[in-house]
DRENDO-1510 file (C-alpha; in Angstrom, 1 decimal, always signed):
<recs>
REC; n; res; u; v; w
REC; 1; MET; +11.1; +31.2; +16.1 .
REC; 2; ARG; +13.6; +28.9; +14.6 .
REC; 3; TRP; +12.3; +25.8; +16.4 .
REC; 4; ALA; +8.7; +26.9; +15.8 .
REC; 5; THR; +9.5; +26.7; +12.1 .
REC; 6; ILE; +11.1; +23.3; +12.4 .
REC; 7; VAL; +8.1; +22.0; +14.3 .
REC; 8; LEU; +5.9; +23.0; +11.5 .
REC; 9; MET; +8.2; +21.4; +9.0 .
REC; 10; ALA; +8.2; +18.2; +10.9 .
REC; 11; ALA; +4.4; +18.3; +11.3 .
REC; 12; GLY; +4.1; +18.7; +7.6 .
REC; 13; ALA; +6.4; +15.9; +6.7 .
REC; 14; MET; +5.4; +13.4; +9.3 .
REC; 15; THR; +2.0; +12.5; +8.0 .
REC; 16; LEU; +2.4; +9.1; +6.6 .
REC; 17; ALA; +5.9; +9.8; +5.5 .
REC; 18; ALA; +6.6; +6.6; +3.6 .
REC; 19; ARG; +6.8; +5.2; +0.1 .
REC; 20; ALA; +4.5; +2.3; -0.5 .
REC; 21; HIS; +2.9; +0.2; -3.2 .
REC; 22; ALA; -0.7; +0.1; -4.2 .
REC; 23; GLN; -3.8; -2.0; -4.4 .
REC; 24; CYS; -5.7; +1.2; -4.8 .
REC; 25; GLY; -3.2; +3.7; -5.9 .
REC; 26; GLY; -1.6; +6.1; -3.5 .
REC; 27; ILE; +0.0; +4.3; -0.5 .
REC; 28; CYS; -2.0; +1.0; -0.4 .
REC; 29; LEU; -0.1; -2.3; -0.3 .
REC; 30; TYR; -1.2; -5.3; -2.2 .
REC; 31; GLU; +2.1; -7.2; -2.1 .
REC; 32; ASN; +0.7; -9.1; +0.9 .
REC; 33; GLY; +2.3; -12.5; +0.9 .
REC; 34; SER; -0.4; -14.2; -1.3 .
REC; 35; PRO; -0.2; -15.9; -4.7 .
REC; 36; GLU; -1.8; -12.8; -6.2 .
REC; 37; LEU; +1.7; -11.3; -6.4 .
REC; 38; GLY; +2.2; -13.5; -9.4 .
REC; 39; ARG; -0.8; -11.9; -11.2 .
REC; 40; ALA; -0.2; -8.3; -10.1 .
REC; 41; ALA; -3.5; -8.9; -8.2 .
REC; 42; ALA; -5.5; -8.9; -11.5 .
REC; 43; GLY; -9.0; -10.3; -10.9 .
REC; 44; ALA; -8.1; -11.0; -7.2 .
REC; 45; GLY; -11.6; -10.3; -6.1 .
REC; 46; ALA; -13.1; -12.9; -8.3 .
REC; 47; ARG; -10.5; -15.7; -8.4 .
REC; 48; ALA; -11.6; -17.1; -5.0 .
REC; 49; GLN; -9.3; -20.2; -5.1 .
REC; 50; ASP; -7.5; -19.9; -1.8 .
REC; 51; ALA; -7.9; -18.5; +1.7 .
REC; 52; SER; -6.5; -15.1; +0.7 .
REC; 53; THR; -9.9; -14.3; -0.7 .
REC; 54; ALA; -10.8; -13.5; +2.9 .
REC; 55; TYR; -8.9; -10.3; +2.2 .
REC; 56; TRP; -9.6; -9.6; -1.4 .
REC; 57; ASN; -13.3; -10.5; -1.4 .
REC; 58; PRO; -14.7; -12.3; +1.7 .
REC; 59; ALA; -17.8; -13.5; -0.3 .
REC; 60; GLY; -15.4; -15.6; -2.4 .
REC; 61; MET; -14.9; -17.9; +0.6 .
REC; 62; THR; -18.1; -19.7; -0.4 .
REC; 63; GLU; -16.1; -21.2; -3.3 .
REC; 64; LEU; -13.7; -23.0; -0.9 .
REC; 65; ASP; -14.5; -26.6; +0.1 .
REC; 66; GLU; -12.3; -27.2; +3.1 .
REC; 67; HIS; -10.8; -25.3; +6.0 .
REC; 68; GLU; -7.7; -23.5; +4.8 .
REC; 69; ILE; -4.6; -21.7; +6.1 .
REC; 70; LEU; -2.3; -19.7; +3.7 .
REC; 71; LEU; +0.9; -18.1; +4.9 .
REC; 72; GLY; +3.2; -16.0; +2.7 .
REC; 73; VAL; +6.2; -13.9; +2.8 .
REC; 74; ALA; +7.6; -11.5; +0.1 .
REC; 75; VAL; +10.6; -9.2; -0.2 .
REC; 76; SER; +10.9; -5.9; -2.1 .
REC; 77; PHE; +14.1; -4.2; -3.1 .
REC; 78; GLY; +13.9; -1.0; -5.0 .
REC; 79; GLU; +15.6; +2.1; -6.3 .
REC; 80; LEU; +14.2; +5.6; -5.7 .
REC; 81; ASN; +17.0; +8.0; -6.4 .
REC; 82; PRO; +16.1; +11.8; -6.6 .
REC; 83; LYS; +18.2; +13.6; -9.2 .
REC; 84; LEU; +17.8; +17.4; -8.7 .
REC; 85; ASP; +18.6; +19.7; -11.6 .
REC; 86; SER; +19.7; +23.3; -11.9 .
REC; 87; GLY; +16.1; +24.6; -11.5 .
REC; 88; THR; +16.2; +23.6; -7.8 .
REC; 89; VAL; +16.3; +26.6; -5.4 .
REC; 90; THR; +18.2; +26.1; -2.2 .
REC; 91; PRO; +19.8; +28.4; +0.4 .
REC; 92; ASP; +23.0; +26.2; +0.3 .
REC; 93; PRO; +23.7; +25.3; -3.3 .
REC; 94; PRO; +24.5; +23.2; -5.3 .
REC; 95; PRO; +21.4; +20.9; -5.3 .
REC; 96; ARG; +22.2; +17.6; -3.5 .
REC; 97; GLY; +20.3; +14.5; -4.5 .
REC; 98; GLY; +19.2; +12.1; -1.8 .
REC; 99; GLY; +20.8; +8.8; -2.9 .
REC; 100; ASN; +18.6; +5.7; -3.0 .
REC; 101; ALA; +15.6; +6.5; -0.8 .
REC; 102; SER; +14.2; +3.0; -1.1 .
REC; 103; GLY; +15.8; -0.3; -0.2 .
REC; 104; PHE; +14.9; -3.7; +1.2 .
REC; 105; ALA; +11.5; -4.4; +2.9 .
REC; 106; PRO; +9.8; -7.7; +4.0 .
REC; 107; LEU; +6.1; -8.2; +3.4 .
REC; 108; LEU; +4.0; -10.8; +5.2 .
REC; 109; GLY; +0.5; -12.2; +5.1 .
REC; 110; GLY; -1.6; -14.8; +6.9 .
REC; 111; TYR; -5.1; -16.0; +5.9 .
REC; 112; PHE; -7.6; -18.5; +7.3 .
REC; 113; SER; -11.0; -19.7; +6.2 .
REC; 114; ALA; -13.3; -22.2; +7.9 .
REC; 115; GLU; -16.7; -23.7; +7.2 .
REC; 116; LEU; -19.4; -23.1; +9.9 .
REC; 117; PRO; -22.9; -24.5; +10.1 .
REC; 118; TYR; -25.6; -23.5; +7.6 .
REC; 119; GLY; -23.2; -22.9; +4.8 .
REC; 120; ILE; -21.6; -19.8; +6.5 .
REC; 121; ARG; -17.8; -19.3; +6.0 .
REC; 122; PHE; -15.5; -17.5; +8.5 .
REC; 123; GLY; -12.3; -15.9; +7.4 .
REC; 124; LEU; -9.4; -14.0; +9.0 .
REC; 125; ALA; -6.8; -11.9; +7.1 .
REC; 126; SER; -3.8; -10.3; +8.7 .
REC; 127; THR; -1.4; -8.4; +6.5 .
REC; 128; ALA; +0.2; -5.0; +6.0 .
REC; 129; LEU; -2.3; -2.7; +4.3 .
REC; 130; TYR; -0.2; +0.5; +4.1 .
REC; 131; GLY; +3.5; +0.9; +4.6 .
REC; 132; GLY; +7.0; +1.5; +3.4 .
REC; 133; ALA; +10.0; +3.7; +4.1 .
REC; 134; VAL; +12.2; +6.5; +2.7 .
REC; 135; ASP; +15.8; +7.1; +3.8 .
REC; 136; TYR; +17.6; +10.0; +2.1 .
REC; 137; ASP; +21.2; +11.1; +2.6 .
REC; 138; THR; +21.4; +13.3; +5.6 .
REC; 139; ASN; +22.8; +16.3; +3.7 .
REC; 140; TRP; +20.3; +16.2; +0.8 .
REC; 141; THR; +18.6; +19.4; -0.3 .
REC; 142; GLY; +15.2; +18.4; +1.1 .
REC; 143; ARG; +16.5; +17.3; +4.6 .
REC; 144; GLY; +14.6; +20.2; +6.3 .
REC; 145; TYR; +11.4; +18.5; +5.2 .
REC; 146; VAL; +12.3; +14.8; +5.6 .
REC; 147; VAL; +15.5; +12.7; +6.0 .
REC; 148; ASP; +14.1; +9.3; +6.8 .
REC; 149; ALA; +10.7; +7.9; +7.8 .
REC; 150; SER; +9.1; +4.5; +8.2 .
REC; 151; LEU; +5.4; +3.4; +8.4 .
REC; 152; LEU; +3.8; +0.2; +9.6 .
REC; 153; SER; +0.1; -0.2; +9.1 .
REC; 154; PHE; -1.2; -3.7; +10.0 .
REC; 155; LEU; -4.6; -5.0; +9.1 .
REC; 156; ILE; -6.7; -7.5; +11.0 .
REC; 157; GLN; -9.8; -8.4; +9.1 .
REC; 158; PRO; -12.3; -11.1; +10.3 .
REC; 159; SER; -15.2; -11.7; +8.0 .
REC; 160; PHE; -18.1; -13.9; +7.2 .
REC; 161; ALA; -19.6; -15.1; +3.9 .
REC; 162; TYR; -22.9; -16.7; +3.0 .
REC; 163; PRO; -24.3; -18.2; -0.2 .
REC; 164; VAL; -27.6; -16.5; -0.7 .
REC; 165; THR; -28.4; -18.4; -3.8 .
REC; 166; ASP; -26.5; -20.7; -6.2 .
REC; 167; TRP; -25.3; -17.6; -8.1 .
REC; 168; LEU; -24.9; -15.0; -5.4 .
REC; 169; SER; -22.8; -14.9; -2.2 .
REC; 170; LEU; -22.3; -12.0; +0.2 .
REC; 171; GLY; -19.5; -11.2; +2.6 .
REC; 172; ALA; -18.7; -8.6; +5.2 .
REC; 173; GLY; -16.6; -7.8; +8.2 .
REC; 174; PRO; -14.7; -5.2; +10.2 .
REC; 175; ALA; -11.3; -3.9; +9.1 .
REC; 176; ILE; -9.1; -3.2; +12.2 .
REC; 177; LEU; -6.0; -1.2; +11.5 .
REC; 178; TYR; -3.0; -0.4; +13.7 .
REC; 179; THR; -0.7; +2.3; +12.4 .
REC; 180; ALA; +2.7; +3.4; +13.7 .
REC; 181; PHE; +5.5; +5.5; +12.1 .
REC; 182; THR; +8.6; +7.5; +12.8 .
REC; 183; GLU; +10.3; +10.4; +11.0 .
REC; 184; ARG; +13.4; +12.5; +11.2 .
REC; 185; VAL; +14.2; +16.0; +9.9 .
REC; 186; ARG; +17.6; +17.7; +9.7 .
REC; 187; VAL; +17.8; +21.5; +9.4 .
REC; 188; THR; +21.2; +22.1; +7.8 .
REC; 189; ALA; +24.1; +20.2; +6.3 .
REC; 190; LEU; +26.5; +21.4; +9.1 .
REC; 191; PRO; +28.4; +18.6; +11.0 .
REC; 192; GLY; +26.7; +17.9; +14.3 .
REC; 193; GLU; +23.5; +19.7; +13.4 .
REC; 194; PRO; +20.7; +18.4; +15.7 .
REC; 195; THR; +17.6; +16.7; +14.3 .
REC; 196; VAL; +13.9; +16.8; +15.0 .
REC; 197; LYS; +12.4; +13.3; +15.4 .
REC; 198; LEU; +8.9; +12.1; +15.5 .
REC; 199; ASP; +8.7; +8.9; +17.6 .
REC; 200; ASN; +6.0; +6.4; +18.5 .
REC; 201; ALA; +3.1; +8.0; +16.6 .
REC; 202; ASN; +0.4; +5.3; +16.6 .
REC; 203; ALA; -3.3; +4.6; +16.6 .
REC; 204; TRP; -5.9; +1.9; +16.4 .
REC; 205; SER; -8.8; +2.5; +14.0 .
REC; 206; ALA; -11.5; +0.6; +12.3 .
REC; 207; GLY; -13.6; +0.5; +9.2 .
REC; 208; GLY; -15.4; -2.2; +7.2 .
REC; 209; VAL; -15.4; -4.4; +4.1 .
REC; 210; PHE; -18.5; -5.5; +2.1 .
REC; 211; SER; -18.4; -7.8; -0.9 .
REC; 212; ALA; -20.4; -9.9; -3.3 .
REC; 213; LEU; -19.6; -12.8; -5.6 .
REC; 214; ILE; -21.8; -13.3; -8.6 .
REC; 215; LYS; -21.8; -16.4; -10.9 .
REC; 216; PRO; -24.0; -15.6; -13.9 .
REC; 217; THR; -22.9; -18.7; -15.9 .
REC; 218; VAL; -20.7; -21.7; -15.4 .
REC; 219; GLY; -17.0; -20.6; -15.5 .
REC; 220; THR; -17.7; -16.9; -14.8 .
REC; 221; ARG; -17.3; -15.1; -11.5 .
REC; 222; ILE; -17.7; -11.4; -10.9 .
REC; 223; GLY; -16.5; -10.0; -7.6 .
REC; 224; ILE; -17.4; -6.7; -6.1 .
REC; 225; THR; -15.5; -5.4; -3.0 .
REC; 226; TYR; -16.1; -2.1; -1.2 .
REC; 227; ARG; -13.9; -0.8; +1.6 .
REC; 228; THR; -15.1; +2.0; +3.9 .
REC; 229; GLU; -12.8; +4.9; +4.8 .
REC; 230; ILE; -10.8; +4.5; +8.0 .
REC; 231; GLY; -10.1; +7.6; +10.1 .
REC; 232; ALA; -7.1; +7.5; +12.3 .
REC; 233; ASP; -6.0; +10.0; +15.0 .
REC; 234; THR; -2.4; +9.3; +15.8 .
REC; 235; GLU; -0.5; +10.7; +18.7 .
REC; 236; GLY; +3.2; +10.7; +19.1 .
REC; 237; SER; +6.2; +12.5; +20.6 .
REC; 238; LEU; +8.1; +15.2; +18.8 .
REC; 239; GLN; +11.7; +15.4; +20.1 .
REC; 240; LEU; +13.4; +18.8; +19.7 .
REC; 241; PRO; +17.0; +19.6; +20.6 .
REC; 242; PRO; +18.4; +20.3; +23.1 .
REC; 243; GLY; +16.2; +17.7; +24.8 .
REC; 244; ALA; +12.8; +19.4; +24.5 .
REC; 245; GLU; +9.7; +17.4; +23.7 .
REC; 246; ALA; +6.2; +18.1; +22.4 .
REC; 247; THR; +3.1; +16.1; +21.7 .
REC; 248; ILE; +2.0; +15.8; +18.1 .
REC; 249; ASP; -1.5; +14.7; +16.9 .
REC; 250; THR; -2.5; +14.0; +13.3 .
REC; 251; ASP; -5.9; +13.2; +11.9 .
REC; 252; PHE; -5.9; +11.5; +8.5 .
REC; 253; THR; -8.3; +9.4; +6.5 .
REC; 254; PHE; -7.5; +6.2; +4.7 .
REC; 255; PRO; -9.9; +6.4; +1.8 .
REC; 256; GLN; -12.9; +4.4; +0.7 .
REC; 257; GLY; -12.7; +2.4; -2.5 .
REC; 258; VAL; -14.5; -0.1; -4.7 .
REC; 259; ASN; -13.1; -2.8; -7.0 .
REC; 260; VAL; -14.9; -5.0; -9.6 .
REC; 261; SER; -13.2; -8.2; -10.7 .
REC; 262; LEU; -13.8; -10.9; -13.3 .
REC; 263; TYR; -12.7; -14.5; -13.5 .
REC; 264; GLN; -13.5; -16.2; -16.8 .
REC; 265; GLN; -12.8; -19.8; -17.6 .
REC; 266; ILE; -12.1; -20.0; -21.4 .
REC; 267; ALA; -11.0; -23.7; -21.6 .
REC; 268; ASP; -10.3; -26.6; -19.3 .
REC; 269; SER; -6.8; -25.3; -18.7 .
REC; 270; TRP; -7.1; -21.6; -19.2 .
REC; 271; ALA; -8.7; -18.7; -17.4 .
REC; 272; LEU; -8.6; -14.9; -17.9 .
REC; 273; LEU; -8.8; -12.4; -15.0 .
REC; 274; ALA; -9.4; -8.7; -15.0 .
REC; 275; ASP; -10.4; -5.9; -12.6 .
REC; 276; ALA; -11.0; -2.2; -12.3 .
REC; 277; GLY; -11.2; +0.0; -9.3 .
REC; 278; TRP; -11.6; +3.5; -7.9 .
REC; 279; THR; -10.2; +5.0; -4.6 .
REC; 280; ASP; -11.2; +8.3; -3.0 .
REC; 281; TRP; -7.6; +9.5; -2.3 .
REC; 282; SER; -8.8; +13.1; -2.4 .
REC; 283; GLU; -10.1; +12.5; +1.1 .
REC; 284; PHE; -6.6; +11.9; +2.3 .
REC; 285; SER; -5.4; +15.3; +0.9 .
REC; 286; ASN; -6.3; +17.6; +3.8 .
REC; 287; ILE; -4.5; +16.5; +7.0 .
REC; 288; PRO; -5.0; +18.4; +10.3 .
REC; 289; ILE; -1.9; +18.5; +12.5 .
REC; 290; ARG; -1.5; +19.7; +16.1 .
REC; 291; VAL; +1.8; +20.3; +17.8 .
REC; 292; GLY; +1.1; +21.5; +21.3 .
REC; 293; PRO; -1.0; +24.6; +21.0 .
REC; 294; VAL; -0.2; +25.1; +17.3 .
REC; 295; SER; -2.6; +23.7; +14.7 .
REC; 296; VAL; -2.2; +23.6; +10.9 .
REC; 297; THR; -3.8; +21.8; +8.0 .
REC; 298; GLN; -1.7; +20.5; +5.3 .
REC; 299; ASN; -3.2; +20.2; +1.8 .
REC; 300; ARG; -1.3; +17.7; -0.3 .
REC; 301; GLY; -3.4; +18.3; -3.4 .
REC; 302; TRP; -4.1; +14.6; -3.9 .
REC; 303; ARG; -6.9; +13.3; -6.2 .
REC; 304; ASP; -8.8; +10.1; -6.6 .
REC; 305; THR; -7.1; +7.2; -8.4 .
REC; 306; TRP; -8.3; +4.4; -10.7 .
REC; 307; ARG; -6.9; +1.0; -11.4 .
REC; 308; ILE; -7.0; -1.7; -14.1 .
REC; 309; GLY; -5.6; -5.2; -14.0 .
REC; 310; LEU; -5.3; -8.0; -16.6 .
REC; 311; GLY; -4.1; -11.6; -16.0 .
REC; 312; ALA; -4.1; -15.2; -17.0 .
REC; 313; GLN; -3.6; -18.6; -15.5 .
REC; 314; TYR; -2.8; -21.9; -17.2 .
REC; 315; THR; -3.1; -25.3; -15.5 .
REC; 316; PRO; -1.5; -27.9; -17.8 .
REC; 317; THR; -1.8; -30.6; -15.1 .
REC; 318; SER; -3.5; -31.1; -11.8 .
REC; 319; LYS; -0.2; -30.3; -10.0 .
REC; 320; TRP; +0.9; -27.1; -11.8 .
REC; 321; THR; -0.5; -23.7; -12.5 .
REC; 322; ILE; +1.4; -21.0; -14.4 .
REC; 323; GLN; +0.2; -17.4; -14.0 .
REC; 324; SER; +1.0; -13.9; -15.1 .
REC; 325; GLY; -0.5; -10.4; -14.8 .
REC; 326; PHE; -0.3; -6.7; -15.4 .
REC; 327; GLY; -1.6; -3.8; -13.3 .
REC; 328; TYR; -1.8; -0.1; -13.7 .
REC; 329; ASP; -2.6; +2.5; -11.0 .
REC; 330; SER; -3.1; +6.2; -11.8 .
REC; 331; SER; -1.1; +8.8; -9.9 .
REC; 332; PRO; -2.8; +10.5; -6.9 .
REC; 333; VAL; -0.7; +13.7; -7.2 .
REC; 334; LYS; +0.6; +16.0; -9.9 .
REC; 335; SER; +4.4; +16.5; -10.2 .
REC; 336; SER; +3.8; +20.1; -9.1 .
REC; 337; ARG; +2.5; +18.8; -5.8 .
REC; 338; LEU; +4.8; +15.8; -5.2 .
REC; 339; LEU; +6.4; +15.9; -1.8 .
REC; 340; PRO; +9.4; +13.7; -1.0 .
REC; 341; ASP; +7.9; +12.0; +2.1 .
REC; 342; ILE; +5.5; +10.1; -0.1 .
REC; 343; PRO; +7.1; +9.8; -3.6 .
REC; 344; THR; +4.3; +8.1; -5.5 .
REC; 345; SER; +3.0; +8.4; -9.1 .
REC; 346; GLU; +1.6; +6.2; -11.8 .
REC; 347; GLN; +2.5; +2.6; -11.1 .
REC; 348; TYR; +2.9; -0.3; -13.6 .
REC; 349; ARG; +3.2; -3.9; -12.5 .
REC; 350; PHE; +4.4; -6.9; -14.5 .
REC; 351; ALA; +4.2; -10.2; -12.7 .
REC; 352; ALA; +4.5; -14.0; -13.2 .
REC; 353; GLY; +4.3; -17.0; -10.9 .
REC; 354; LEU; +4.0; -20.8; -10.4 .
REC; 355; GLN; +1.8; -22.8; -8.1 .
REC; 356; TYR; +2.7; -26.5; -7.3 .
REC; 357; ARG; +0.4; -29.0; -5.6 .
REC; 358; PRO; +2.4; -32.0; -4.4 .
REC; 359; THR; -0.7; -33.4; -2.6 .
REC; 360; ASP; -4.4; -32.7; -2.6 .
REC; 361; TYR; -4.1; -30.7; +0.6 .
REC; 362; LEU; -0.8; -28.8; +0.0 .
REC; 363; GLU; +0.0; -26.0; -2.5 .
REC; 364; ILE; +3.2; -24.0; -2.8 .
REC; 365; SER; +3.4; -20.8; -4.7 .
REC; 366; ALA; +6.4; -18.7; -6.0 .
REC; 367; SER; +5.9; -15.2; -7.5 .
REC; 368; TYR; +7.8; -12.3; -9.0 .
REC; 369; GLN; +6.8; -8.8; -9.8 .
REC; 370; PHE; +8.5; -5.8; -11.3 .
REC; 371; LEU; +7.0; -2.4; -10.2 .
REC; 372; TRP; +7.8; +0.7; -12.1 .
REC; 373; PHE; +6.9; +4.3; -11.0 .
REC; 374; ALA; +6.4; +6.4; -14.1 .
REC; 375; ASN; +6.7; +10.2; -14.3 .
REC; 376; LEU; +7.9; +10.5; -10.7 .
REC; 377; GLU; +9.1; +14.1; -11.0 .
REC; 378; PHE; +9.4; +17.3; -9.0 .
REC; 379; ASP; +8.0; +20.3; -11.0 .
REC; 380; GLU; +8.9; +23.4; -9.0 .
REC; 381; VAL; +7.7; +21.9; -5.7 .
REC; 382; ALA; +8.2; +24.4; -2.8 .
REC; 383; LEU; +8.7; +22.5; +0.4 .
REC; 384; PRO; +6.5; +23.6; +3.4 .
REC; 385; PRO; +6.3; +25.6; +5.4 .
REC; 386; THR; +8.6; +28.4; +4.3 .
REC; 387; GLY; +9.0; +27.5; +0.6 .
REC; 388; ASP; +12.6; +28.6; +0.6 .
REC; 389; VAL; +13.6; +25.2; -0.9 .
REC; 390; VAL; +12.1; +24.5; -4.4 .
REC; 391; LEU; +12.7; +21.0; -5.9 .
REC; 392; ASN; +13.0; +20.4; -9.6 .
REC; 393; GLY; +14.1; +17.1; -11.1 .
REC; 394; GLU; +13.0; +13.4; -11.1 .
REC; 395; TYR; +13.5; +10.1; -9.4 .
REC; 396; ASP; +15.8; +8.1; -11.7 .
REC; 397; PRO; +15.7; +5.2; -11.4 .
REC; 398; SER; +12.3; +4.5; -9.8 .
REC; 399; TRP; +11.4; +0.8; -9.6 .
REC; 400; ALA; +11.2; -2.2; -7.3 .
REC; 401; ASN; +11.8; -6.0; -7.7 .
REC; 402; GLN; +9.5; -8.1; -5.5 .
REC; 403; ALA; +9.5; -11.8; -5.0 .
REC; 404; GLY; +7.4; -14.0; -2.7 .
REC; 405; VAL; +6.5; -17.5; -1.6 .
REC; 406; SER; +3.4; -18.9; +0.1 .
REC; 407; VAL; +2.2; -22.2; +1.4 .
REC; 408; ARG; -1.5; -23.2; +1.4 .
REC; 409; VAL; -2.8; -26.1; +3.6 .
REC; 410; GLU; -6.3; -27.6; +3.5 .
REC; 411; PHE; -7.6; -29.7; +6.4 .
</recs>
């Protein structure tokens, strides 16, 4: 019975056990190695000024004149430190915080766009779409639910775009996703206590992206991007001491979402950008899990999220562009339902960046962003499946510094 309980604990914790950032709230990434990091991705679906539009809005590729490659890398270093207060209920008091559950993470992106006959554009985007990690102290109070976990979710997105008229372009393509993650649970704080580990859980899955770019007047672009939900059925190995092993299957749904973006030229050197979006994170909430013959469904109590972004870019000369932006994503989960494997909440982004064009065919970008998780709190959260550990407290601090560079080449 003891190990049956541990299996259920691990099954409950393993489902996408990772902290991540958001394009669409929840656990989406949009720190993806493109210059949009310097604008907090404000108006990314309407800017359409480099090959990364193959990801943000494929229809925007019709605004590009040449073949393009854009490669970028970013790093994120954060603090997510759970501070548990006296309201925490635990079988082995006192409450123990988990230390800094965040840390260093690299973020990569590659984008390509080419012109085909009849005005058609082809694009290819490859980047991390979901991902992150948590790594708590091994003796923290919530160790029976999660100690450490990591998630990699890599997107390959080929797409095509076509200018239907002078003012309307359409784009579409498949979104192919590879997901892999690991997770570890520790039952007690006793020295030498064995752990339960989820290993090599992975899956290939697919969805689609559909988009439009509308130009109602000169200097105005409106982008609309819709992403379908992507269902993934992962299968991995659950390692149980002393040397036992079980197969674990999890069905989860990455949600559908829509974003509407605006690019508005207000002077020769100035442009304003904005966007708003909605994502169906409530579809992610119910997660069926199977461990051998045992099946459970975990309800995380997640809800849909919405996003707004505002940004500006200033081009004083033909070689330099200065940019900045702000983004807000609502929280997918109340503090009374927040589980420590996915510590996410309201997210605020403040960003700035520079773009330099030493030649007509080369552009170099540098970006910085500060990400703040607001109201990241535990409000009497009973950890599954037994509920004998109840967390109260907050993550303090809860932020990340992110910096990136990218190189764009036209040919």
